[in-house]
Structure formats: C-alpha cells, structure tokens
C-alpha positions in Angstrom: 52.0 244.0 189.2 55.7 242.9 189.4 56.5 245.3 186.5 55.1 248.4 188.3 58.2 249.1 190.4 60.4 248.9 187.2 58.0 251.3 185.4 58.0 253.7 188.3 61.8 253.6 188.5 62.1 254.2 184.7 59.7 257.1 185.0 61.7 258.8 187.7 65.0 258.2 185.8 63.5 259.8 182.7 62.1 262.7 184.6 65.5 263.3 186.3 67.3 263.2 183.0 64.8 265.6 181.4 65.1 267.9 184.3 68.9 268.0 184.0 68.6 268.7 180.2 66.1 271.4 180.7 68.2 272.9 183.5 71.3 273.0 181.2 69.3 274.7 178.4 67.9 277.3 180.9 71.4 278.1 182.1 72.6 278.5 178.5 69.6 280.8 177.8 70.3 282.9 180.8 73.9 283.4 179.7 72.9 284.6 176.2 72.9 288.3 175.3 69.8 289.8 173.7 71.8 290.1 170.5 72.7 286.4 170.5 69.0 285.5 171.1 68.0 287.8 168.2 70.6 286.2 165.8 69.5 282.7 166.8 65.8 283.5 166.4 66.5 285.1 163.0 68.5 282.1 161.8 65.8 279.7 163.0 63.1 281.7 161.2 65.2 281.6 158.0 65.6 277.8 158.4 61.8 277.4 158.6 61.5 279.3 155.3 64.2 277.1 153.8 62.4 274.0 154.9 59.2 275.2 153.2 61.2 275.9 150.0 62.7 272.4 150.2 59.4 270.7 150.6 58.2 272.5 147.4 61.3 271.2 145.6 62.6 274.7 144.8 66.3 274.0 145.3 67.2 273.7 141.6 68.2 276.9 139.9 67.4 277.7 136.2 69.5 279.6 133.8 66.9 282.4 133.9 67.1 282.5 137.7 70.9 282.9 137.5 70.8 285.7 135.0 68.2 287.4 137.2 70.7 287.5 140.0 73.5 289.0 137.9 74.4 292.5 136.9 75.9 292.1 133.4 76.5 294.3 130.4 74.3 293.9 127.4 75.1 291.0 125.1 75.9 288.6 127.9 72.4 287.1 128.5 73.4 283.7 127.0 75.6 281.0 128.4 78.2 281.5 125.7 78.1 285.3 126.2 78.6 284.8 129.9 81.6 282.6 129.2 83.1 285.2 126.9 82.6 287.9 129.5 84.3 286.0 132.3 87.2 285.0 130.0 88.0 288.6 129.1 87.2 290.7 132.2 90.2 292.3 133.7 88.8 293.1 137.2 88.5 292.2 140.0 92.0 290.8 140.4 92.9 287.4 141.9 96.3 286.3 143.1 97.2 284.9 139.7 96.7 288.3 138.2 99.7 289.9 139.9 101.9 289.3 136.9 101.7 288.0 133.4 101.0 284.2 133.5 104.2 283.4 131.6 106.3 285.2 134.2 105.1 282.9 137.0 105.2 279.8 134.9 108.8 280.6 133.9 109.8 281.2 137.6 108.3 277.8 138.5 110.0 276.0 135.7 113.4 277.5 136.5 113.4 277.8 140.3 110.8 275.2 141.5 111.0 272.3 139.1 109.9 269.9 141.8 106.6 271.8 142.1 105.7 270.8 138.6 106.6 267.1 139.1 104.7 266.9 142.4 101.7 268.7 141.0 101.5 266.3 138.0 101.9 263.2 140.2 99.1 264.4 142.5 96.9 265.4 139.6 97.2 262.0 138.0 96.2 260.4 141.3 93.1 262.7 141.6 92.1 261.8 138.0 92.1 258.2 139.1 90.0 259.2 142.1 92.8 258.5 144.6 92.6 261.1 147.5 94.4 261.6 150.7 91.9 262.5 153.4 93.1 263.4 156.9 96.1 261.2 156.5 94.2 258.2 154.9 94.6 257.1 151.3 91.2 256.6 149.7 90.5 255.1 146.2 87.1 255.2 144.4 87.2 252.7 141.5 83.6 253.7 140.5 81.2 256.5 141.3 81.9 258.6 144.4 79.3 258.4 147.1 79.6 261.9 148.5 77.5 261.2 151.5 79.3 258.1 152.8 82.3 257.9 155.2 85.2 257.1 152.9 87.2 255.4 155.7 84.6 253.1 157.3 83.5 250.7 154.6 80.8 249.2 156.8 79.1 252.6 157.4 75.9 253.7 155.7 75.5 256.9 153.7 74.1 259.9 155.5 70.4 260.4 154.6 69.5 262.6 151.6 67.1 264.9 153.5 66.7 268.6 154.4 70.0 269.6 155.9 68.5 270.4 159.4 67.1 266.9 159.6 70.5 265.2 159.1 71.0 263.4 162.5 74.5 264.6 163.2 74.2 264.4 167.0 73.0 260.8 167.1 76.2 258.7 167.6 74.2 255.4 167.6 73.5 255.6 163.9 75.8 253.6 161.5 76.9 256.5 159.3 80.5 256.6 160.3 82.5 259.8 161.1 81.1 262.9 159.4 84.5 264.6 159.5 85.8 262.2 156.8 82.7 262.9 154.7 83.2 266.6 155.0 86.9 266.3 154.2 86.0 264.5 151.0 83.5 267.2 150.1 85.9 270.2 150.8 87.5 269.4 147.4 90.9 270.6 148.3 92.4 267.8 146.2 90.9 269.3 143.0 93.4 272.2 143.3 96.1 269.9 141.9 94.0 269.5 138.7 93.8 273.2 138.3 97.5 273.7 138.9 98.3 270.9 136.4 96.2 272.5 133.7 97.6 276.0 134.2 101.2 274.8 134.2 100.9 272.4 131.2 97.9 273.5 129.2 96.6 269.9 128.9 92.9 270.0 128.6 92.4 266.6 130.3 93.2 268.1 133.7 90.5 270.9 133.3 88.0 268.4 132.0 88.6 266.1 135.0 88.1 268.9 137.4 84.9 270.0 135.8 83.5 266.5 135.7 84.2 266.0 139.5 82.5 269.3 140.3 79.5 268.5 138.0 79.0 265.1 139.7 79.1 266.7 143.1 76.6 269.4 142.2 74.2 266.9 140.8 74.5 264.6 143.8 74.2 267.4 146.4 71.3 269.7 145.7 71.1 273.0 147.6 70.2 272.5 151.3 70.0 268.8 150.9 72.2 266.2 152.8 75.1 266.1 155.1 77.3 268.5 153.0 75.0 271.5 153.7 74.8 271.1 157.5 77.1 273.9 158.6 78.5 277.0 156.9 82.2 276.2 157.2 81.9 273.2 154.7 80.5 275.4 151.8 83.2 277.9 152.7 86.0 275.4 152.2 84.5 274.5 148.8 84.3 278.2 147.9 88.1 278.5 148.4 88.9 275.3 146.4 86.4 276.2 143.6 87.6 279.7 143.2 91.2 278.6 142.9 90.1 276.0 140.3 88.1 278.6 138.4 91.1 281.0 138.3 93.3 278.2 136.8 90.7 276.7 134.5 88.3 279.4 133.4 89.7 279.5 129.8 89.2 275.7 129.4 85.6 275.3 130.8 82.6 275.1 128.4 79.7 277.5 128.7 77.2 274.9 130.0 79.6 273.9 132.9 80.3 277.5 133.7 76.6 278.1 134.1 76.3 275.0 136.4 79.3 276.2 138.4 78.1 279.8 138.9 74.6 278.6 140.0 76.1 276.4 142.7 78.7 279.0 143.7 75.9 281.5 144.2 74.0 279.0 146.4 77.2 278.5 148.4 77.5 282.2 149.2 73.8 282.5 149.9 74.0 279.6 152.4 77.1 280.9 154.2 75.6 284.4 154.5 72.4 283.0 156.1 74.1 280.6 158.4 77.2 282.4 159.8 78.2 280.8 163.1 78.3 283.9 165.2 77.6 282.0 168.4 77.5 278.3 167.6 81.2 278.3 166.6 82.6 281.8 166.7 86.3 281.2 166.2 87.9 279.5 163.2 84.5 278.5 161.8 83.2 282.1 161.8 86.4 283.5 160.4 86.5 280.9 157.6 82.9 281.7 156.7 83.5 285.4 156.7 86.6 285.0 154.5 84.7 282.9 152.0 81.9 285.5 151.9 84.4 288.3 151.4 86.1 286.3 148.5 82.7 285.8 146.8 81.6 289.4 147.1 85.0 290.7 145.9 85.7 288.3 143.1 82.1 288.0 141.7 80.8 291.6 141.8 78.3 290.7 139.0 76.0 289.0 141.6 73.5 291.5 142.9 74.2 290.4 146.5 78.0 290.8 146.1 78.4 294.1 147.8 76.4 292.8 150.8 78.5 289.7 151.0 81.8 291.5 150.8 80.8 294.1 153.4 79.5 291.5 155.8 82.5 289.3 155.5 85.0 292.1 156.0 83.1 293.6 158.9 83.3 290.3 160.7 87.0 289.9 160.0 87.8 293.4 161.2 85.7 293.5 164.3 86.5 289.9 165.4 90.3 290.2 165.1 90.8 291.0 168.8 88.5 288.1 169.8 90.4 285.6 167.7 94.0 286.2 168.8 95.6 287.1 172.1 97.6 290.3 172.3 100.7 288.1 172.1 99.6 286.6 168.7 98.3 283.1 169.5 94.8 281.9 168.8 92.4 282.0 171.7 91.4 278.5 170.8 94.7 277.2 172.4 95.1 274.7 169.6 98.2 274.9 167.4 96.6 273.7 164.1 93.7 276.1 164.4 96.0 279.0 165.0 97.1 278.5 161.3 93.5 278.0 160.1 92.4 281.4 161.4 95.7 283.1 160.4 95.5 281.6 156.9 91.9 282.8 156.5 92.9 286.3 157.5 96.0 286.5 155.3 94.1 285.5 152.2 91.3 288.0 152.9 93.7 290.9 153.6 95.9 290.2 150.6 92.8 289.9 148.3 91.4 293.2 149.7 94.8 295.0 149.2 95.1 293.5 145.7 91.8 295.1 144.7 92.5 298.6 146.1 90.9 298.2 149.5 92.4 299.7 152.6 93.6 297.4 155.4 93.8 299.1 158.9 97.2 299.1 160.5 96.0 297.3 163.6 95.0 294.4 161.3 98.5 294.2 159.9 100.0 294.5 163.4 98.0 291.7 164.8 98.8 289.3 161.9 102.5 290.1 162.2 102.3 289.2 165.9 100.5 285.9 165.0 103.4 285.0 162.7 106.0 286.1 165.2 104.4 283.8 167.8 104.6 281.0 165.2 108.4 281.6 164.7 109.1 281.0 168.4 106.5 278.2 168.7 108.0 276.2 165.9 110.4 273.5 167.1 113.9 273.2 165.7 112.9 270.4 163.4 110.4 272.7 161.7 107.1 271.5 163.1 104.9 273.0 165.8 103.9 270.9 168.9 100.6 269.0 168.6 98.7 271.1 171.2 94.9 270.9 171.3 92.5 269.6 168.7 93.2 269.3 165.0 91.4 268.3 161.8 94.2 269.2 159.4 92.2 272.4 158.6 94.5 274.3 156.2 92.9 277.2 154.3 96.0 277.6 152.1 96.3 274.1 150.9 98.3 274.8 147.8 100.9 272.2 148.3 101.4 268.8 149.9 103.2 270.2 152.9 103.8 267.7 155.8 101.3 267.9 158.7 102.3 270.3 161.5 104.8 272.1 159.3 103.5 275.7 158.9 106.6 277.5 157.8 104.9 278.8 154.7 103.5 281.5 157.0 107.0 282.5 158.0 107.9 282.9 154.3 104.9 285.0 153.6 105.5 287.1 156.8 109.1 287.7 155.7 107.8 289.3 152.5 104.8 291.2 153.9 106.7 292.7 156.9 110.3 292.7 155.6 111.4 290.6 158.5 114.9 288.9 158.1 114.1 286.8 161.2 110.9 285.4 159.5 113.0 284.5 156.5 115.5 282.6 158.7 112.6 280.7 160.3 111.0 279.9 156.9 113.9 277.8 155.8 113.2 278.6 152.1 110.4 280.0 150.0 107.1 278.1 150.2 104.8 277.2 147.3 101.9 278.8 149.1 103.8 282.1 149.2 104.6 281.7 145.5 100.9 281.5 144.5 99.7 284.2 146.8 102.4 286.7 146.4 103.5 286.1 142.9 106.9 286.8 141.2 107.3 290.1 143.0 106.9 288.4 146.4 109.6 285.9 145.4 112.0 288.6 144.4 111.4 290.5 147.6 112.1 287.3 149.6 115.3 286.6 147.6 116.6 290.2 148.3 115.9 290.0 152.0 118.7 289.1 154.3 118.3 286.1 156.6 119.0 286.7 160.3 118.2 284.5 163.2 115.8 286.1 165.8 117.7 288.0 168.4 115.6 286.5 171.3 116.0 282.9 172.2 113.6 282.2 175.0 110.4 284.2 175.2 107.3 284.5 177.3 103.9 284.8 175.6 102.0 285.8 178.8 98.6 286.4 177.3 98.2 282.9 175.9 100.4 281.4 178.6 103.2 279.7 176.7 106.7 280.1 178.0 109.2 279.0 175.3 112.8 278.2 176.1 115.5 277.4 173.6 119.3 277.3 173.2 119.5 278.5 169.7 118.0 278.7 166.2 119.9 275.9 164.6 118.4 272.5 163.6 119.9 270.7 166.6 119.0 273.3 169.3 117.1 272.4 172.5 113.6 273.7 172.9 111.0 273.5 175.6 107.6 274.9 176.5 105.5 275.2 179.6 101.8 275.8 179.3 100.6 278.3 181.9 97.6 279.7 180.0 93.8 279.4 179.7 92.3 276.1 178.5 90.6 277.9 175.6 88.7 281.0 174.9 84.9 280.9 175.4 84.8 278.2 178.0 82.6 278.7 181.0 84.0 279.3 184.5 80.6 278.3 185.8 78.6 275.1 185.4 77.3 275.8 181.8 78.9 273.4 179.4 80.6 274.9 176.4 82.8 273.4 173.6 86.4 274.3 172.6 89.4 272.9 170.9 91.7 273.3 174.0 92.7 270.4 176.2 92.9 270.2 180.0 96.7 270.6 179.9 97.6 273.3 182.4 101.3 273.3 183.5 102.2 270.7 180.9 105.8 270.6 179.8 107.2 269.7 176.3 110.9 269.1 175.6 112.9 268.8 172.4 116.5 267.8 172.6 119.0 268.3 169.8 116.1 269.1 167.5 114.3 265.8 168.2 111.1 265.7 170.2 111.5 263.9 173.6 108.5 264.8 175.8 105.5 265.4 173.7 101.9 266.4 174.1 99.3 263.6 174.0 98.1 265.3 170.8 94.7 265.4 169.1 92.5 262.5 167.9 89.0 262.7 166.6 85.7 264.4 167.3 83.4 261.5 166.7 83.5 257.7 167.1 84.2 255.7 170.2 83.7 258.1 173.1 86.4 256.5 175.2 89.1 257.1 172.5 87.6 260.5 171.6 87.8 261.8 175.2 91.1 260.3 176.3 93.3 262.6 174.3 91.6 265.8 175.7 91.9 264.8 179.3 94.5 265.8 181.8 96.1 262.3 182.0 97.0 262.6 178.3 99.4 265.5 179.0 102.7 266.0 180.8 101.2 267.3 184.0 99.7 266.1 187.3 96.3 264.4 188.0 94.7 264.4 191.4 92.1 261.9 192.5 91.6 260.9 188.8 90.0 264.3 188.0 90.5 266.6 185.1 91.5 270.2 185.7 88.0 271.2 184.6 84.7 269.4 184.4 84.6 267.3 181.3 81.2 266.8 179.7 82.4 264.5 176.9 83.8 265.4 173.5 84.7 269.1 173.4 82.4 270.0 176.3 83.9 271.6 179.4 82.8 273.7 182.3 84.2 275.1 185.6 87.5 276.0 183.9 90.2 278.0 185.8 93.0 280.1 184.5 96.5 279.3 185.6 98.7 282.1 187.0 102.3 282.6 186.1 104.1 283.5 189.3 107.6 284.1 187.8 109.4 284.2 184.5 113.1 284.9 184.0 115.4 284.3 181.0 119.2 284.7 180.8 121.9 283.3 178.5 122.6 280.7 181.2 119.2 279.6 182.3 115.4 280.1 182.0 112.9 279.9 184.9 109.1 279.8 184.9 106.7 279.1 187.8 103.0 278.7 187.6 100.0 277.7 189.7 96.5 276.4 188.9 93.5 275.8 191.1 91.6 273.3 188.9 91.6 270.7 191.7 90.2 273.2 194.2 86.7 272.0 193.4 87.5 268.5 194.8 85.9 267.6 198.2 89.4 268.1 199.6 90.7 271.2 197.7 94.2 270.9 196.1 96.4 273.6 194.4 99.1 272.6 192.0 102.3 274.6 191.6 104.9 273.7 189.0 108.2 275.4 188.1 110.7 274.6 185.4 114.4 275.6 185.6 116.3 275.1 182.3 120.0 275.0 182.9 121.3 275.6 179.4 122.1 273.3 177.7 122.4 270.5 180.2 119.1 269.8 181.9 115.6 270.8 182.9 114.6 270.7 186.6 110.8 270.4 187.1 109.5 271.2 190.6 106.0 270.0 191.6 104.1 271.0 194.7 100.6 270.0 195.8 99.0 272.1 198.5 96.1 270.7 200.4 95.2 268.4 203.3 94.3 264.8 203.7 94.9 261.7 201.5 94.8 262.1 197.7 95.7 259.8 194.8 98.4 261.6 192.8 99.6 260.8 189.3 102.3 262.6 187.3 102.5 261.7 183.6 105.2 262.0 181.0 104.5 261.2 177.3 107.5 260.3 175.3 108.0 260.6 171.6 108.5 257.1 170.1 111.4 255.7 172.2 112.7 252.7 174.0 112.5 253.2 177.7 114.6 251.4 180.3 113.0 252.0 183.8 114.7 251.9 187.1 113.7 252.6 190.7 114.1 256.4 190.5 114.9 257.0 186.8 114.0 256.3 183.2 116.6 256.1 180.4 114.9 257.0 177.1 116.6 256.0 173.8 115.0 258.1 171.1 113.9 256.2 168.0 115.1 258.6 165.3 118.7 259.4 166.5 119.4 256.7 169.1 120.3 259.5 171.5 119.9 258.6 175.2 118.2 261.0 177.7 117.5 260.5 181.4 114.6 261.4 183.6 115.1 261.1 187.4 112.6 261.7 190.2 113.0 262.4 193.9 111.0 263.8 196.8 107.5 262.4 197.4 107.3 258.5 197.6 105.9 258.0 194.1 105.9 254.6 192.3 106.6 254.3 188.6 104.5 252.5 186.0 105.5 252.2 182.4 102.5 252.3 180.0 102.8 250.9 176.5 100.1 250.3 173.9 99.1 246.6 174.2 96.2 246.5 171.9 95.1 248.8 169.0 91.5 248.9 170.4 92.5 249.6 174.0 91.9 253.3 174.9 94.6 253.9 177.5 98.0 255.4 178.0 100.7 254.3 175.6 99.4 256.3 172.6 99.9 259.7 171.2 97.6 261.4 168.6 99.4 262.7 165.5 96.5 264.0 163.5 92.8 263.6 163.0 91.9 259.9 163.5 95.6 259.0 163.5 97.5 257.7 166.6 100.8 255.8 167.1 102.2 253.8 170.0 104.5 255.8 172.3 105.5 255.0 175.9 104.1 256.9 178.8 105.5 257.0 182.3 103.2 257.5 185.3 104.5 258.2 188.8 101.7 257.6 191.2 100.9 257.1 194.9 98.3 257.7 197.6 99.8 260.7 199.4 99.1 262.8 202.4 99.2 266.4 201.3 101.0 268.8 201.2 103.8 267.2 199.1 106.8 268.2 196.9 108.9 266.4 194.4 111.3 267.0 191.6 112.1 265.6 188.1 115.4 266.0 186.4 115.4 265.7 182.6 118.8 265.5 181.0 119.8 266.0 177.3 122.2 263.1 177.3 123.1 260.0 179.4 125.5 260.2 182.3 125.8 259.7 186.0 123.3 262.3 187.2 122.1 262.5 190.7 119.0 264.3 192.2 118.5 264.9 195.9 115.3 266.5 197.3 115.2 267.7 200.9 112.9 269.9 203.0 115.3 272.9 202.6 116.0 272.5 198.8 117.1 270.4 195.9 120.6 269.3 194.7 121.6 268.3 191.2 125.0 266.6 190.6 126.5 265.7 187.2 129.4 266.4 184.9 131.6 267.3 187.9 129.3 270.1 189.0 126.8 270.6 191.8 123.8 272.9 191.6 121.6 273.8 194.6 118.0 275.2 194.5 115.5 276.5 197.0 111.9 275.2 196.6 109.7 277.5 194.4 106.8 278.8 196.4 108.9 279.4 199.5 109.1 283.1 198.5 105.4 283.3 199.3 106.5 283.1 203.0 109.3 285.6 202.3 112.1 283.0 201.7 112.7 283.8 198.0 113.8 281.5 195.3 117.6 281.3 195.3 120.1 278.9 193.8 123.7 278.1 193.3 125.1 277.0 189.9 128.3 275.1 190.4 129.0 277.0 193.6 128.1 280.5 192.3 125.1 282.0 194.1 122.2 283.7 192.3 119.4 285.8 193.7 118.1 287.7 190.6 115.4 285.0 190.1 113.8 285.8 193.4 113.9 289.5 192.7 112.5 289.1 189.1 109.9 286.7 190.2 108.5 289.3 192.6 108.5 291.9 189.9 106.7 289.7 187.4 
C-alpha cells in the first residue's frame, strides 16, 4: 500500500509529460501548410516501401540492374565496354574540362608549386589512413569502422539496421557524436588522392582512392546504417566522389567502375527521395539539390538523370530568395553556413553554365551580393567572425584552407563579376578558384586591377549587421553590431523550431589593429553533454546583456527556440570621422516584469568605441553584461579592465560607468566545467579565453556606458543623467543619451568641443 502514492505520482507525471508532447506536436501540425503535410506523407510512404525492400534484402544491385538503368550506345553492355565509353566521352563537361589537362598542370607547376607539395603530403597521410576530421587528427592503423565515432574511443558503433531505425535522437546510448561519424563518411579527404594522381600520374594514389571507396561501399549497403540517415550526407559523398572520378577515371579498372556507378546511382536515388524540404530547408536542402543537379548533369546516361537535374535546379532557383537576405547574408545567421550555401550555389551555377545552360540574371545578382557581404564581413586578418553554429561544412573543400578563412569566394567573385574590390579582398588567387575556373579564370584574375572597396563602414539592414572599419589594410580597426533576427524559420510563437543562429541580439565584436579583441562566444557541438552544447548558443555566451538569467528567446535545448523577437535598428550613420548605430530588442518583454534593451555604439575613429546600454522597465531585476575577450591577459580594476592581447602584446582598455554594476572576471578553471571562460572555435573545439561580467540587482530603468579604447592611456568616462563625457589624449567629447530623441531631445554630441547634430537628423530619417 505504501507504494500506491508513488505509483499515482508517477502516473500523473507521465500523463503530464505525454500531454505536453502531444500538445507540441499538435501545434506543429496546425502550423503546417497542406503542401508540407503532403510532402511529409509522401516521404513517409516511400520510407515504408524502402523498409519492405530492406526486409527482403533487396539493397544489393547487380550488373544487370545497373545496365537496365542506363541509356548507352550499343557495344557498351559489358563492364569493359562501359569503362571505355566513360574514358572517351567528351560531354557533359566538368570543371577540369575547361582546358587541356597539360595547360592546368603546367600552370600549377609554375605558379603554384606549393599546391603540389601540400597535395602530396596530404595524400600520403590519407594513404596511411590519417585524416583530419573537424579539427581532430585521426589515425586508423587497421580496418576503418565506418559506423563508429572516430574521436571517442570508448563509444560503440552505431547499429547496422534500416536507416530509419538508427536511434539518432537517443542521447543516452553510448554511440558517441554522430557528427564525427558523418564527417568521416563525407570522404572529403579522398580528394587529395585524386589530385595527387592527376598531378603526378602515379597509379598508387588512384588505387588507394578506389580501395577506400570499395571498402566503404561494402560496409555501408544502401539504406543501411547511420550513414544513410539524412540526405545531406550522401550529397557530400557525391561531391567528393565526382571530383575523384574526374581525376581518376582513366586509372580505375572496369570492375571498380561498375561498383562505383551502382553506389553513385543509389546515392542520387536516396537524395531525390529524401530531400529535406521542411525538416532542414536551408543549407541541407541546397546541398542536396546541388548534388542532385550534379548527378543529373554529369551522368545523363542514367534514365533518371533528366528528372534529377530538373528537380535540383528548380529547387536552387526557387529557393534563392529564401536562403539569402536581400543584402546578401544567409538567413541562417551563421557565418560558416553562409559559405556552405554560397558554395553549393556557385558550383551548381558554374556547372550549368559550363554545359550550355542559362542562368537567370537574378541568380547572378544574388550571388554577387552574397560575396559582397563577405568582403565587408571579413575581418582585417582574413577570417570571418565565428557567429552562430558551425560544423566546418565546406562544399568546395579543394584545399587545406584554415578554418574561418573564406577568401576563396572573393577570388572567384573577382573573376565572375570583374570586381577589382573583390580581388583586393581575396589577397591572392585561391586553389579552389583554380580548379573551378581553370586557366582562363586565373588569367582573368591576373589581368584585373586590385582596388580597395570605396566604402569603409556599411549597414546590412536586412540581416541586421552594422559593420564599421577604419580601412582595408591588415592593421585596420573593425567592429560589428548585431541588430538582426536570430535566424530564419524560428517561431515567434510557442512552437519550438531549430536553427543555427544564437541568442545574440545587440552583441558587439571588435578587432583592433587587425587583431580580434572582443569576440563572439562562438560555436561548439550539436550533440554530447547538453550543458556544454547549450552554453555557447545562449545569450550569456555573447557580448550583450542578460536580464534575470533569461535568454532573449525561449530555449528548448540544442538548436530549439521559440518566442523569438526581431531587433529594430533605430539609427545608423557613417562618416569618415565616426560611425553610429542604435538598436532595440524586446526579448525580455515576456518576463513577469517586462524589460526592453536599447544599445547604441559610437565609433570615434580610430580612437575608441562608446557602447551605451539602457534597460527600460520597472521593479528589481538581476542584470548581467558580458564581454568575451580573445585570448588575453586581463588586469581588472574597480571601473576598468586592461587587456593585453596574446598575439601582439598590445594593451586595450575597457571602462564602465553609470549603473552600479560589479565586475567578475571569469576564467576557465577546469576543462570539464561548462561555464564562462571559454570560446568555441569550431565544431567540438574550444579554448580558454577570459570573460568579464558586470552584474547587479538593479531597480529599472537604468543606463550605463562602456568605453573600449584601441590602446592604453589615461582615459576617463563620466556618465550623468544629462549625458556622457569621454576624456583622453587631451580631448573631451560629450554625448547625449541615445533614446532621448524618443521624447524629442535628439542625439547630439560634441567631439573635442565641436558640436554635431547630423546624427539626430539622420537617426530620425533612418
């Protein structure tokens, strides 16, 4: 009898949990269009047919079945005849076919000798089964287990079952992180073997590539296991395999070519049946559509090729406006995924053009804007800021380019759009451009003049990034304020949805003399310890304000968010002497005591940034304001922090005044402690970096200011009810509080005694 209350309690808890789950699913169902419901039902029906086929063990494909799916001229109905046909066909054209092979080889040997050396070094490592996966070095001394996490040696392989039965969502199982498994199985490292064979003619490289692929095909039957669980993974293999085929087709034996074509057909068939129209309709869908277009274009012998190519291109063309804002940035609000989607599009467009297909002008225009955004987004040291999620997804992985350096897109854009400013931003011709655009592309790049962009600071209002800089040289100052949406596709209501954007509204990033100083908390991983997984996405992992410990939207764990709000830019002005941006978000208005956060940044070029913060609301609230530093040594004081940057030893100062905030310096004390003191630098990679948090229990409304200087010195900051004063280097600058113009006061200021009012006027206009 004593156990009955416990049973009753457990029953009610279970019923409550199930009710919540059912409620969420009903909300999701109500939000679906009839088209979405139709697509999901059709894909579920196809999955049932696949399960039936799998149970009957009909995954293997015979030679006869392959030939039945091909449209071939007479005399090619044997493996050897098929090999001869593919060796000598002259169309369709791939990127290597833009010039005679010897012309490109000669250009590489004379102008890019380091390319050959790097390729051979990487190829030899791959032949020894040494791979770099998401920043981790992995070595397989024996047979490769394609279903096991290569990083976690204690994990167990994922089960060898029908793909829909692989328990991806169960985090309690000891299978490790599936992202590392998928990275191993994307096969991007085999590209080095293909390049090595094509550049040297040494058969050993082609044989090693064929053997790796043969092992994989035998170990991963169609529709079986973890490597067939979503369509993007086969898509990445398609890209790697087709490049490998282009480099090695003359060296492969007929029996392997048959094996290769069977699996390649199954890859295209799987992608076509499982396109992620609604489950992941951004970079996943675009990557899958691109792979389908590649397959349909480059292997027209398959009877389904026309359907594949038409479907892939239709998705790419119709989805373009849903993938990028009008200002060029990805709607995913994640810098790494901007280049994933952009790379997919570029390879598809170039391949279509190479084979005589037309490309609408609006497609070219949108891609040019995407590259133009990248030019301004790239910091003076050549890397983009680590904003949003990242898994090192790089569809054009034709070199060992450092993470977060995407200047190969600038080089390609310079050629494609004849843009001298893109060439300046590229800082040299990239290997990726060499393979995709050939010798003629290199000649056009060499003939193009190099000119720095005419615009320094620039507003990208649609995506919400306000970029400020002092110049286009390597030691320029650069900064960014985020006043844009959290990510496309997130729900303003209570329905949870997933996205790669973080809760980072009004976050500020600063680079001084080309060296990062204030950085984003960065990405981390999608699986693993939930505490670590979630920390880097939350508001406290960014250079912005947290109220009552809440995020700016409701976080449901992992990539799940709901109740998102869109910040509003209230003012933007740029001049040679200063830049000014002011934004507001209402993410904390859902709290029991609603709060509104306004932030403005005034960049006095090149001396300092003045960051104004205002919280509107009533009652007591716990307030935290975070700053994440690049690796530095911090010396805290009562009202200031002196940061000595690790790379250059340069000293910068941050002062704070206004609200009675107390400072805490957070440093990483333990590698297993999920807390401030860390920044994410790539998937599954983090490093210690100091974080400053100013915090207090405050009665709202409140205002305060932070002064960030580029160098040391005796700077002073004074905040009063009627304005803010900055003193340093023998000058005195005075500022009104942003937001006062809402009551008709305007935002005015004096720089070293000279009054300015144009900001107030421009703010009202914007």
